[in-house]
C-alpha positions as MATLAB code, in Angstrom:
seq = 'XXXXXXXXXXXXXXXXXXXXXXXXXXXXXXXXXXXXXXXXXXXXXXXXXXXXXXXXXXXXXXXXXXXXXXXXXXXXXXXXXXXXXXXXXXXXXXXXXXXXXXXXXXXXXXXXXXXXXXXXXXXXXXXXXXXXXXXXXXXXXXXXXXXXXXXXXXXXXXXXXXXXXXXXXXXXXXXXXXXXXX';
ca = [
     -31.332  -80.516  -62.244;
     -31.770  -80.721  -58.484;
     -34.461  -78.486  -57.073;
     -32.832  -75.959  -54.763;
     -34.677  -76.208  -51.458;
     -33.881  -77.245  -47.884;
     -34.380  -80.829  -46.763;
     -37.576  -80.923  -44.685;
     -37.516  -82.554  -41.257;
     -38.835  -86.037  -40.661;
     -42.550  -85.367  -40.034;
     -42.729  -87.938  -37.227;
     -40.149  -85.925  -35.290;
     -42.658  -83.056  -35.148;
     -45.407  -85.168  -33.547;
     -45.662  -86.084  -29.868;
     -43.099  -88.829  -29.219;
     -44.277  -92.436  -29.029;
     -42.286  -95.636  -28.500;
     -40.987  -97.619  -31.449;
     -41.113 -101.331  -32.268;
     -39.499 -103.605  -34.838;
     -40.253 -103.121  -38.553;
     -38.346 -105.163  -41.125;
     -38.543 -105.735  -44.856;
     -37.136 -108.153  -47.392;
     -37.241 -105.279  -49.909;
     -36.273 -101.923  -48.364;
     -33.689 -100.699  -45.834;
     -33.128  -97.472  -43.912;
     -31.184  -94.945  -45.971;
     -30.695  -97.305  -48.928;
     -32.127  -96.844  -52.447;
     -35.300  -98.775  -53.252;
     -35.450 -101.092  -56.225;
     -37.350  -99.750  -59.257;
     -40.069 -102.365  -58.722;
     -41.324 -100.115  -55.866;
     -41.395  -97.018  -58.101;
     -44.376  -95.658  -60.020;
     -44.894  -96.686  -63.667;
     -44.456  -93.015  -64.696;
     -40.729  -93.430  -63.940;
     -40.433  -96.998  -65.218;
     -41.348  -98.815  -62.010;
     -43.618 -101.759  -61.281;
     -45.668 -100.017  -58.550;
     -45.275 -102.867  -56.056;
     -45.472 -102.057  -52.365;
     -42.554 -103.618  -50.478;
     -42.747 -106.552  -48.109;
     -43.167 -105.331  -44.499;
     -43.166 -107.307  -41.228;
     -43.467 -105.999  -37.663;
     -43.139 -107.320  -34.129;
     -42.532 -106.231  -30.517;
     -45.385 -103.681  -30.598;
     -47.045 -102.727  -27.275;
     -49.196 -105.339  -25.531;
     -52.274 -103.070  -25.682;
     -52.207 -102.811  -29.475;
     -55.632 -103.432  -31.040;
     -54.932 -102.649  -34.715;
     -52.553 -101.021  -37.195;
     -52.327  -98.416  -39.926;
     -49.603  -98.673  -42.585;
     -48.468  -95.571  -44.460;
     -45.878  -94.412  -46.989;
     -45.051  -90.708  -47.160;
     -42.475  -88.658  -49.112;
     -41.602  -85.533  -47.099;
     -39.220  -84.391  -49.871;
     -41.853  -83.932  -52.599;
     -41.800  -80.353  -53.922;
     -45.392  -79.640  -52.879;
     -45.218  -77.809  -49.565;
     -47.122  -80.685  -47.991;
     -45.162  -83.785  -48.990;
     -46.811  -86.645  -50.876;
     -48.809  -89.585  -49.501;
     -48.088  -92.769  -51.477;
     -50.074  -95.254  -49.391;
     -52.458  -95.245  -46.420;
     -53.741  -98.674  -45.386;
     -56.255  -98.346  -42.544;
     -57.733 -100.747  -39.979;
     -55.300 -103.634  -40.290;
     -56.307 -106.227  -37.661;
     -53.929 -106.849  -34.755;
     -53.396 -110.436  -35.945;
     -51.828 -109.241  -39.214;
     -48.120 -108.561  -38.694;
     -46.783 -108.957  -42.230;
     -47.691 -107.738  -45.702;
     -46.239 -109.476  -48.752;
     -44.689 -107.560  -51.634;
     -47.512 -106.160  -53.756;
     -50.080 -106.094  -50.936;
     -50.673 -102.414  -51.687;
     -52.472 -103.137  -54.971;
     -55.904 -101.527  -54.847;
     -57.544 -104.943  -55.204;
     -55.433 -106.738  -52.595;
     -56.732 -105.379  -49.275;
     -57.487 -109.020  -48.382;
     -53.749 -109.427  -47.699;
     -54.166 -106.908  -44.884;
     -57.057 -108.711  -43.195;
     -60.818 -108.349  -42.952;
     -61.920 -104.746  -42.590;
     -58.693 -103.177  -43.854;
     -58.910 -100.654  -46.686;
     -56.870  -97.954  -48.358;
     -57.720  -94.306  -48.673;
     -56.784  -92.381  -51.812;
     -53.119  -91.589  -52.163;
     -52.015  -88.203  -53.432;
     -52.121  -89.792  -56.889;
     -55.910  -89.748  -56.355;
     -56.188  -93.553  -56.436;
     -56.772  -96.348  -53.957;
     -53.788  -98.527  -53.111;
     -50.042  -98.073  -53.179;
     -48.560  -95.526  -55.577;
     -44.828  -95.947  -56.027;
     -41.972  -93.476  -55.776;
     -41.735  -90.876  -58.566;
     -39.543  -87.949  -57.566;
     -38.817  -85.309  -60.210;
     -36.063  -86.484  -62.590;
     -32.668  -85.156  -61.515;
     -33.830  -84.179  -58.026;
     -31.898  -85.336  -54.972;
     -32.834  -88.715  -53.446;
     -36.234  -88.575  -51.780;
     -36.992  -90.327  -48.482;
     -39.955  -92.690  -48.385;
     -41.213  -93.212  -44.839;
     -42.896  -96.609  -44.574;
     -44.550  -96.546  -41.150;
     -46.622  -98.989  -39.154;
     -48.690  -97.309  -36.462;
     -49.817  -99.485  -33.523;
     -53.257  -98.319  -32.366;
     -55.171  -98.357  -29.091;
     -58.384  -99.056  -31.067;
     -59.358 -101.852  -33.451;
     -60.242  -99.359  -36.165;
     -60.140  -95.666  -36.891;
     -63.478  -93.983  -37.497;
     -62.678  -93.064  -41.108;
     -63.963  -94.194  -44.502;
     -62.185  -94.935  -47.797;
     -63.116  -91.390  -48.864;
     -60.977  -89.868  -46.056;
     -57.874  -87.947  -47.006;
     -54.445  -89.077  -45.826;
     -54.222  -85.903  -43.716;
     -57.501  -86.748  -41.965;
     -56.265  -90.270  -41.257;
     -53.058  -88.733  -39.869;
     -55.069  -86.422  -37.633;
     -56.938  -89.428  -36.217;
     -53.669  -91.322  -35.771;
     -52.432  -88.543  -33.492;
     -55.036  -89.579  -30.903;
     -54.697  -93.368  -31.187;
     -51.034  -94.208  -31.844;
     -49.423  -96.236  -29.064;
     -46.162  -96.775  -30.959;
     -44.733  -96.301  -34.450;
     -42.096  -98.156  -36.454;
     -40.546  -96.611  -39.567;
     -38.234  -97.703  -42.391;
     -36.841  -94.837  -44.499;
     -35.487  -95.995  -47.886;
     -34.733  -93.521  -50.665;
     -35.411  -93.240  -54.386;
     -33.989  -91.004  -57.098;
     -34.675  -90.646  -60.805;
     -31.455  -89.603  -62.539;
     -31.248  -87.713  -65.790;
];
């Protein structure tokens, strides 16, 4: 049973515009369904964050934040699946599974995750309601004008997003989908 509600806009379209740069993945593609390995265990997935690689970001970039957000979640506020903060400028690729709560080392010294909307550190995979339409998962890399945001691991994703509004030089996004049938 598909929930009867309008498709929300892309949240990045509602923010002040910033330039884009190149974001690629060996695992996910714009508009294409994600493999179950990137879904949450509650829907039979492996909870592995996808491989992400980025390039061509602005010359003044001093650091990055990586996020995954589902604007289609039936919550009124979407659902944050992953917020990886303070990735050093020298890190331009994350291997598959780098979002595990214990693997922040893959993101470089000083990087950490804040709690997802699952209430846990690290990546939490896709888990839309069974039978609902395909949900969009916005994997974004935000190029920053600072080496680190002044936030702690106890910050909420919304608070990180608020801070991003003042420090994002450019943003690159891949928008795969996921659906649980039946």
